[in-house]
C-alpha positions as CSV (number, residue, x, y, z in Angstrom):
1,M,163.3,-103.4,161.7
2,T,159.7,-102.6,161.0
3,P,158.9,-99.7,158.2
4,E,157.3,-97.5,160.8
5,F,160.9,-97.3,162.5
6,R,162.8,-96.5,159.4
7,Y,161.8,-92.9,159.7
8,E,164.5,-90.2,160.7
9,V,164.4,-89.2,164.1
10,I,166.2,-86.0,165.4
11,I,166.7,-86.0,169.1
12,Y,168.1,-82.9,171.2
13,W,168.0,-81.8,174.6
14,S,165.5,-78.9,175.4
15,D,166.5,-76.5,178.3
16,E,162.8,-75.2,178.1
17,D,161.2,-78.5,178.8
18,Q,164.3,-80.1,180.8
19,A,164.1,-83.0,178.6
20,Y,165.5,-84.8,175.4
21,V,162.8,-84.4,172.6
22,A,162.7,-86.7,169.7
23,E,161.3,-85.6,166.5
24,V,159.8,-87.4,163.4
25,P,160.4,-84.7,160.5
26,E,158.7,-87.0,158.0
27,L,155.7,-87.2,160.2
28,P,154.1,-83.9,161.0
29,G,153.4,-83.2,164.4
30,C,155.2,-86.5,165.7
31,A,157.4,-85.8,168.4
32,A,158.1,-87.2,172.0
33,D,160.3,-86.3,175.0
34,G,161.7,-88.3,177.8
35,A,164.2,-87.6,180.9
36,T,166.8,-89.6,179.1
37,Y,167.9,-90.3,175.7
38,A,166.7,-94.0,175.7
39,E,163.5,-92.9,177.0
40,A,162.8,-90.2,174.2
41,I,163.6,-92.9,171.7
42,S,161.1,-95.7,173.3
43,N,158.6,-92.9,173.8
44,V,158.8,-91.7,170.0
45,E,158.4,-95.3,168.9
46,V,155.1,-95.6,170.4
47,V,154.0,-92.0,168.8
48,I,155.2,-93.0,165.5
49,R,153.2,-96.4,165.8
50,E,149.9,-94.2,167.0
51,W,150.6,-91.2,164.2
52,I,150.6,-94.3,161.7
53,E,147.2,-95.8,163.1
54,T,145.5,-92.5,163.4
55,A,146.3,-91.6,159.8
56,H,144.8,-95.2,158.7
57,E,141.7,-94.6,160.7
58,L,141.3,-91.1,159.2
59,G,142.1,-92.4,155.5
60,R,145.2,-90.0,155.5
61,P,148.2,-90.9,153.6
62,V,151.3,-92.1,155.4
63,P,154.5,-91.1,154.1
64,Q,157.2,-93.9,152.8
65,P,160.1,-93.5,155.1
66,K,162.8,-91.6,153.2
67,G,165.9,-92.3,155.4
68,R,168.3,-90.2,156.2
69,L,167.2,-86.3,155.3
70,L,169.4,-83.2,154.9
71,Y,168.0,-80.4,157.3
72,A,171.7,-79.2,158.7
């Protein structure tokens, strides 16, 4: 597993969007959606990669994945 996919991803169904939403709490604003659970995961993997690439291009820090976070 590459480091960019070690971030915790929270997935939930959004009635408002009629889609599954995948959020990455450690990367502000990093989220994706999909018609299926698998599609949301696939889409968020792309967005994580793009988030990290953009941060590098802008000279911004990229947080190290902490693994499981406790939000509940």
